[in-house]
FIMIKOL-735445 format. One record per residue (C-alpha): residue in one letter; x, y, z; residue number from 1. Coordinates in steps of 0.2 Angstrom, whole numbers. Layout:
REM FIMIKOL-735445
aa / u / v / w / i
A / X / Y / Z / NUM
...
//
This chain:
REM FIMIKOL-735445
aa / u / v / w / i
M / 1011 / -368 / -213 / 1
N / 996 / -366 / -225 / 2
M / 995 / -376 / -240 / 3
Q / 992 / -368 / -257 / 4
V / 974 / -366 / -263 / 5
S / 969 / -375 / -279 / 6
T / 967 / -365 / -295 / 7
A / 950 / -363 / -304 / 8
V / 944 / -379 / -313 / 9
V / 946 / -378 / -332 / 10
A / 929 / -378 / -340 / 11
P / 924 / -391 / -354 / 12
P / 925 / -383 / -371 / 13
P / 910 / -385 / -382 / 14
P / 911 / -396 / -397 / 15
R / 914 / -386 / -413 / 16
S / 907 / -398 / -425 / 17
L / 897 / -414 / -427 / 18
E / 913 / -423 / -428 / 19
E / 919 / -417 / -412 / 20
L / 903 / -423 / -403 / 21
E / 910 / -440 / -405 / 22
L / 893 / -449 / -403 / 23
P / 887 / -462 / -414 / 24
I / 879 / -452 / -428 / 25
V / 862 / -462 / -428 / 26
M / 861 / -459 / -409 / 27
A / 864 / -441 / -411 / 28
R / 851 / -439 / -425 / 29
D / 838 / -449 / -415 / 30
I / 840 / -439 / -400 / 31
L / 837 / -423 / -410 / 32
I / 821 / -430 / -418 / 33
K / 815 / -437 / -402 / 34
T / 818 / -420 / -393 / 35
M / 809 / -411 / -407 / 36
F / 794 / -423 / -406 / 37
R / 793 / -422 / -387 / 38
K / 796 / -404 / -384 / 39
S / 789 / -396 / -401 / 40
V / 804 / -385 / -404 / 41
D / 806 / -379 / -421 / 42
K / 820 / -366 / -423 / 43
I / 838 / -368 / -422 / 44
S / 840 / -358 / -406 / 45
K / 827 / -368 / -397 / 46
I / 833 / -384 / -404 / 47
A / 851 / -380 / -399 / 48
N / 845 / -375 / -381 / 49
A / 835 / -391 / -379 / 50
I / 849 / -403 / -385 / 51
C / 863 / -393 / -376 / 52
L / 874 / -390 / -392 / 53
P / 881 / -374 / -400 / 54
P / 869 / -368 / -413 / 55
N / 881 / -372 / -428 / 56
V / 882 / -390 / -422 / 57
A / 864 / -391 / -420 / 58
Q / 862 / -384 / -438 / 59
E / 874 / -398 / -444 / 60
L / 863 / -411 / -436 / 61
V / 847 / -403 / -443 / 62
D / 854 / -403 / -460 / 63
L / 859 / -421 / -459 / 64
A / 841 / -426 / -454 / 65
R / 834 / -415 / -468 / 66
E / 845 / -425 / -480 / 67
Q / 838 / -441 / -474 / 68
L / 820 / -433 / -476 / 69
L / 816 / -434 / -458 / 70
L / 815 / -415 / -456 / 71
E / 808 / -401 / -467 / 72
A / 809 / -382 / -467 / 73
T / 793 / -374 / -463 / 74
G / 797 / -358 / -473 / 75
T / 811 / -346 / -478 / 76
M / 818 / -333 / -466 / 77
K / 808 / -317 / -465 / 78
A / 812 / -300 / -458 / 79
T / 806 / -304 / -441 / 80
A / 814 / -301 / -424 / 81
D / 822 / -318 / -423 / 82
R / 826 / -321 / -442 / 83
E / 826 / -340 / -440 / 84
M / 821 / -354 / -451 / 85
G / 808 / -366 / -444 / 86
Y / 809 / -384 / -445 / 87
Q / 797 / -399 / -442 / 88
L / 797 / -417 / -443 / 89
T / 791 / -426 / -459 / 90
D / 779 / -441 / -458 / 91
N / 795 / -451 / -460 / 92
G / 803 / -441 / -446 / 93
K / 788 / -444 / -434 / 94
A / 788 / -463 / -438 / 95
R / 807 / -463 / -434 / 96
A / 804 / -453 / -418 / 97
L / 791 / -466 / -412 / 98
D / 803 / -480 / -417 / 99
A / 817 / -472 / -408 / 100
L / 807 / -468 / -392 / 101
A / 802 / -487 / -392 / 102
Q / 820 / -491 / -391 / 103
S / 825 / -478 / -378 / 104
E / 814 / -464 / -370 / 105
Y / 829 / -453 / -368 / 106
F / 828 / -436 / -376 / 107
G / 835 / -418 / -373 / 108
A / 853 / -415 / -369 / 109
M / 866 / -424 / -379 / 110
P / 876 / -436 / -368 / 111
V / 895 / -434 / -366 / 112
P / 905 / -449 / -372 / 113
L / 913 / -457 / -357 / 114
H / 930 / -455 / -363 / 115
I / 928 / -436 / -365 / 116
Y / 920 / -435 / -348 / 117
Q / 936 / -444 / -341 / 118
Q / 946 / -430 / -348 / 119
Q / 935 / -417 / -338 / 120
I / 937 / -428 / -322 / 121
K / 956 / -426 / -323 / 122
R / 954 / -407 / -325 / 123
Q / 944 / -406 / -309 / 124
S / 950 / -420 / -299 / 125
I / 947 / -420 / -280 / 126
R / 965 / -426 / -278 / 127
D / 971 / -409 / -285 / 128
I / 961 / -400 / -271 / 129
Q / 973 / -391 / -258 / 130
I / 963 / -386 / -242 / 131
T / 971 / -373 / -231 / 132
R / 970 / -374 / -212 / 133
E / 960 / -357 / -213 / 134
Q / 947 / -365 / -225 / 135
L / 945 / -381 / -214 / 136
T / 944 / -371 / -198 / 137
T / 931 / -359 / -206 / 138
S / 920 / -373 / -212 / 139
M / 920 / -380 / -195 / 140
G / 919 / -364 / -185 / 141
H / 902 / -369 / -177 / 142
L / 911 / -384 / -169 / 143
V / 921 / -385 / -154 / 144
L / 935 / -397 / -158 / 145
P / 951 / -404 / -150 / 146
D / 966 / -394 / -155 / 147
D / 975 / -408 / -165 / 148
L / 959 / -413 / -175 / 149
I / 961 / -400 / -189 / 150
S / 980 / -405 / -190 / 151
N / 975 / -423 / -194 / 152
L / 960 / -419 / -205 / 153
G / 969 / -407 / -216 / 154
P / 982 / -419 / -224 / 155
A / 968 / -432 / -226 / 156
V / 956 / -421 / -235 / 157
S / 970 / -413 / -246 / 158
S / 975 / -431 / -251 / 159
G / 958 / -435 / -259 / 160
R / 960 / -452 / -251 / 161
S / 949 / -462 / -240 / 162
I / 946 / -457 / -222 / 163
L / 939 / -467 / -208 / 164
M / 932 / -458 / -193 / 165
Y / 928 / -468 / -178 / 166
G / 924 / -465 / -160 / 167
P / 909 / -465 / -147 / 168
P / 892 / -459 / -154 / 169
G / 886 / -442 / -153 / 170
N / 903 / -433 / -154 / 171
G / 901 / -424 / -171 / 172
K / 907 / -437 / -184 / 173
S / 893 / -432 / -196 / 174
S / 895 / -414 / -193 / 175
I / 914 / -415 / -196 / 176
S / 910 / -424 / -212 / 177
N / 898 / -410 / -218 / 178
G / 912 / -397 / -213 / 179
I / 924 / -406 / -224 / 180
R / 911 / -405 / -238 / 181
D / 909 / -386 / -235 / 182
A / 928 / -383 / -235 / 183
L / 930 / -389 / -253 / 184
G / 921 / -373 / -260 / 185
D / 925 / -373 / -278 / 186
K / 914 / -378 / -293 / 187
I / 915 / -392 / -305 / 188
Y / 906 / -397 / -321 / 189
V / 894 / -412 / -320 / 190
P / 887 / -420 / -336 / 191
R / 869 / -421 / -338 / 192
A / 872 / -439 / -346 / 193
V / 886 / -449 / -352 / 194
E / 886 / -462 / -367 / 195
Y / 895 / -478 / -367 / 196
S / 893 / -492 / -380 / 197
G / 877 / -483 / -387 / 198
Q / 869 / -483 / -370 / 199
V / 864 / -467 / -360 / 200
I / 868 / -465 / -342 / 201
T / 861 / -450 / -333 / 202
V / 873 / -442 / -320 / 203
Y / 866 / -425 / -315 / 204
D / 854 / -427 / -300 / 205
P / 847 / -411 / -293 / 206
I / 846 / -420 / -276 / 207
V / 865 / -423 / -276 / 208
H / 871 / -408 / -287 / 209
S / 869 / -390 / -282 / 210
A / 869 / -380 / -298 / 211
A / 879 / -364 / -297 / 212
E / 871 / -348 / -304 / 213
E / 872 / -349 / -323 / 214
Q / 879 / -336 / -335 / 215
F / 873 / -335 / -352 / 216
D / 879 / -326 / -368 / 217
D / 867 / -319 / -380 / 218
P / 869 / -330 / -395 / 219
N / 865 / -315 / -406 / 220
A / 877 / -303 / -398 / 221
L / 892 / -297 / -408 / 222
R / 904 / -299 / -393 / 223
R / 904 / -314 / -381 / 224
T / 909 / -313 / -363 / 225
G / 919 / -329 / -363 / 226
N / 907 / -337 / -351 / 227
R / 903 / -351 / -363 / 228
F / 907 / -369 / -359 / 229
D / 900 / -386 / -365 / 230
S / 881 / -384 / -360 / 231
R / 880 / -403 / -359 / 232
Y / 887 / -400 / -342 / 233
I / 880 / -391 / -327 / 234
R / 892 / -380 / -316 / 235
C / 889 / -386 / -299 / 236
E / 896 / -386 / -281 / 237
R / 907 / -401 / -278 / 238
P / 894 / -415 / -275 / 239
T / 891 / -423 / -258 / 240
V / 882 / -440 / -257 / 241
I / 877 / -445 / -239 / 242
T / 871 / -463 / -235 / 243
G / 868 / -471 / -219 / 244
G / 861 / -488 / -213 / 245
E / 851 / -489 / -230 / 246
L / 866 / -492 / -240 / 247
T / 866 / -508 / -250 / 248
L / 878 / -516 / -262 / 249
N / 866 / -514 / -277 / 250
M / 865 / -495 / -274 / 251
L / 883 / -495 / -280 / 252
D / 878 / -503 / -297 / 253
L / 871 / -495 / -313 / 254
N / 852 / -493 / -310 / 255
Y / 843 / -498 / -326 / 256
N / 826 / -491 / -330 / 257
A / 817 / -505 / -340 / 258
V / 803 / -493 / -345 / 259
A / 814 / -479 / -352 / 260
R / 828 / -490 / -357 / 261
T / 841 / -479 / -349 / 262
Y / 853 / -481 / -335 / 263
Q / 855 / -470 / -320 / 264
A / 873 / -468 / -312 / 265
P / 876 / -476 / -296 / 266
L / 879 / -466 / -280 / 267
Q / 898 / -466 / -281 / 268
M / 898 / -460 / -299 / 269
K / 886 / -445 / -295 / 270
A / 899 / -441 / -281 / 271
T / 913 / -440 / -294 / 272
G / 924 / -425 / -290 / 273
G / 916 / -423 / -273 / 274
V / 913 / -432 / -257 / 275
F / 905 / -449 / -253 / 276
I / 900 / -450 / -234 / 277
V / 896 / -467 / -228 / 278
D / 888 / -463 / -211 / 279
D / 884 / -476 / -197 / 280
L / 895 / -489 / -205 / 281
G / 891 / -506 / -197 / 282
R / 872 / -502 / -196 / 283
Q / 869 / -507 / -215 / 284
A / 861 / -524 / -219 / 285
E / 877 / -528 / -228 / 286
P / 892 / -533 / -218 / 287
P / 905 / -519 / -217 / 288
Q / 918 / -531 / -224 / 289
A / 907 / -534 / -239 / 290
L / 905 / -515 / -242 / 291
I / 924 / -512 / -241 / 292
N / 927 / -527 / -252 / 293
R / 917 / -518 / -265 / 294
W / 927 / -503 / -263 / 295
I / 945 / -511 / -264 / 296
V / 948 / -508 / -283 / 297
P / 941 / -491 / -283 / 298
L / 950 / -485 / -268 / 299
E / 967 / -493 / -273 / 300
E / 967 / -490 / -292 / 301
G / 956 / -475 / -294 / 302
K / 943 / -484 / -306 / 303
D / 927 / -493 / -304 / 304
I / 920 / -507 / -314 / 305
L / 901 / -506 / -319 / 306
S / 890 / -518 / -329 / 307
L / 877 / -515 / -342 / 308
Q / 861 / -526 / -343 / 309
S / 870 / -536 / -357 / 310
G / 883 / -541 / -345 / 311
E / 897 / -530 / -353 / 312
K / 908 / -523 / -340 / 313
F / 917 / -506 / -342 / 314
E / 928 / -495 / -332 / 315
V / 924 / -477 / -325 / 316
P / 935 / -466 / -316 / 317
F / 934 / -466 / -297 / 318
D / 938 / -449 / -291 / 319
T / 929 / -447 / -275 / 320
L / 934 / -443 / -257 / 321
V / 926 / -457 / -247 / 322
I / 923 / -454 / -228 / 323
F / 918 / -468 / -218 / 324
S / 910 / -464 / -201 / 325
T / 907 / -477 / -187 / 326
N / 903 / -479 / -169 / 327
Y / 912 / -495 / -169 / 328
H / 931 / -499 / -167 / 329
P / 938 / -502 / -184 / 330
N / 945 / -519 / -178 / 331
E / 927 / -525 / -175 / 332
L / 922 / -521 / -193 / 333
F / 937 / -525 / -204 / 334
D / 951 / -537 / -206 / 335
Q / 969 / -529 / -207 / 336
A / 969 / -531 / -226 / 337
A / 954 / -520 / -228 / 338
L / 960 / -507 / -215 / 339
R / 976 / -505 / -226 / 340
R / 965 / -499 / -240 / 341
I / 958 / -485 / -230 / 342
F / 972 / -472 / -230 / 343
F / 968 / -461 / -215 / 344
K / 960 / -467 / -199 / 345
I / 955 / -453 / -186 / 346
K / 948 / -456 / -169 / 347
I / 935 / -443 / -164 / 348
D / 934 / -444 / -145 / 349
G / 921 / -435 / -133 / 350
P / 926 / -417 / -127 / 351
T / 936 / -413 / -112 / 352
Q / 926 / -405 / -98 / 353
E / 933 / -388 / -103 / 354
N / 927 / -391 / -121 / 355
F / 910 / -398 / -115 / 356
L / 907 / -382 / -105 / 357
K / 912 / -371 / -121 / 358
I / 899 / -381 / -131 / 359
F / 886 / -379 / -117 / 360
A / 888 / -361 / -116 / 361
L / 887 / -359 / -135 / 362
V / 871 / -369 / -136 / 363
A / 864 / -360 / -121 / 364
R / 867 / -343 / -129 / 365
K / 860 / -348 / -146 / 366
K / 844 / -355 / -138 / 367
K / 843 / -340 / -126 / 368
M / 844 / -351 / -110 / 369
P / 852 / -341 / -96 / 370
L / 867 / -350 / -88 / 371
D / 866 / -354 / -69 / 372
E / 882 / -358 / -60 / 373
G / 873 / -369 / -47 / 374
A / 865 / -379 / -60 / 375
L / 881 / -382 / -69 / 376
V / 890 / -387 / -53 / 377
H / 876 / -399 / -49 / 378
L / 878 / -406 / -67 / 379
L / 896 / -409 / -66 / 380
K / 898 / -414 / -48 / 381
K / 882 / -425 / -46 / 382
K / 877 / -431 / -63 / 383
Y / 892 / -434 / -73 / 384
P / 901 / -445 / -60 / 385
T / 887 / -457 / -62 / 386
I / 893 / -461 / -80 / 387
N / 912 / -459 / -76 / 388
N / 912 / -441 / -83 / 389
L / 910 / -447 / -101 / 390
F / 906 / -431 / -110 / 391
A / 898 / -431 / -128 / 392
N / 895 / -417 / -140 / 393
Y / 877 / -420 / -142 / 394
Q / 873 / -419 / -123 / 395
P / 873 / -400 / -121 / 396
V / 860 / -398 / -135 / 397
F / 849 / -413 / -128 / 398
L / 849 / -406 / -110 / 399
I / 845 / -388 / -115 / 400
D / 832 / -393 / -127 / 401
Q / 824 / -404 / -113 / 402
M / 824 / -389 / -101 / 403
I / 817 / -378 / -114 / 404
S / 802 / -390 / -116 / 405
I / 799 / -391 / -98 / 406
C / 799 / -372 / -96 / 407
E / 787 / -370 / -110 / 408
F / 775 / -383 / -103 / 409
E / 775 / -376 / -86 / 410
G / 773 / -358 / -93 / 411
I / 789 / -351 / -84 / 412
P / 803 / -341 / -91 / 413
Y / 818 / -351 / -98 / 414
Q / 829 / -355 / -83 / 415
M / 842 / -368 / -78 / 416
T / 840 / -376 / -60 / 417
P / 847 / -392 / -52 / 418
E / 829 / -399 / -53 / 419
L / 827 / -395 / -71 / 420
I / 844 / -403 / -74 / 421
D / 838 / -419 / -65 / 422
R / 822 / -420 / -76 / 423
A / 832 / -417 / -92 / 424
W / 845 / -430 / -87 / 425
G / 832 / -443 / -84 / 426
N / 827 / -442 / -102 / 427
M / 845 / -444 / -108 / 428
F / 848 / -462 / -102 / 429
V / 837 / -477 / -100 / 430
R / 839 / -486 / -84 / 431
H / 842 / -505 / -85 / 432
E / 827 / -513 / -76 / 433
E / 815 / -527 / -79 / 434
I / 799 / -523 / -87 / 435
V / 784 / -532 / -80 / 436
K / 773 / -539 / -94 / 437
//
């Protein structure tokens, strides 16, 4: 029976006043004047766009800076097309901007206070996603999978809990992880930056986050389309962070930029509301047990603990579907206490001979390699018995690519023969032999 599809994510409402911004007022003011200094914006519409606030809130902030003699008007409104007042930094304002830039280079979009972002995380939680069998099957339509695999994956993905996929190499664990990501489908709202204890932490990362097509309302229009949301956020596909053997423990901590004096969110925080894939688990410099120990609190309690340069620790929500993928047996990597923290454990075996032939035929058709019955019989009866008929999903692509390379080198049409099968097979495995030095 299909599960119910999740409803659309509720967008973050824009702040209606400076009070609703809930940022330290000096911080908000300094970001305004640093932005005006760096970007040379002088009119409310441009200022509002640069600091990602509604025009009325930007005007409040400008009025505050004017009262403090940091800004001044450049003239009165005239009957021009934009009918906007211009503003510029006073000498005091320029001095303060330089002072503020020395303390933090951050300017542009106003950060979202962490406690407000936490409310948005709840509105778009990965644990509220309900994936249907049809969605998961469609996202993996290019893969030939065992019949029961979708049945096992579906509840795991819909739970939003951690998943460990293990099994022999080359059987599509990475492709299945990517298929899970593609099945999520909906959009969430990612803050450009968040604020905690007066510090700015940048979150939006164009490498991780795929921005959806933006829809804007004309600020001068009499009627609005209702597409407005807090522009300190960017509407994105649910994020996916993929790491492999390069993952280290310090990549899971806040990254402090000593020059800009700002922080960058760690990988798991960038993956909030989405998927964090740890591929090739067991090939990292850190022991797998150490990595899983770092995740125990987040996986169990749905919160992570980060530290500022000052040593102050604070909690952030951990709302991420974590997928571990490994070629090792779990018992070789973790103790039983660690394994209990991983909610779903799914073994990905190699294909049956029937599924292997399906994959082989699909790859051959895609690569325009004609199938030959005699060559396939030779492969199945002569070659695979030498490795105990251990089929793997990567093998059809490897063998066919090898035969294509040979045909192109020899200047002959694409073809499949027992001789070409033998030559391709010879490159798939390395024989154990002594090397004379």
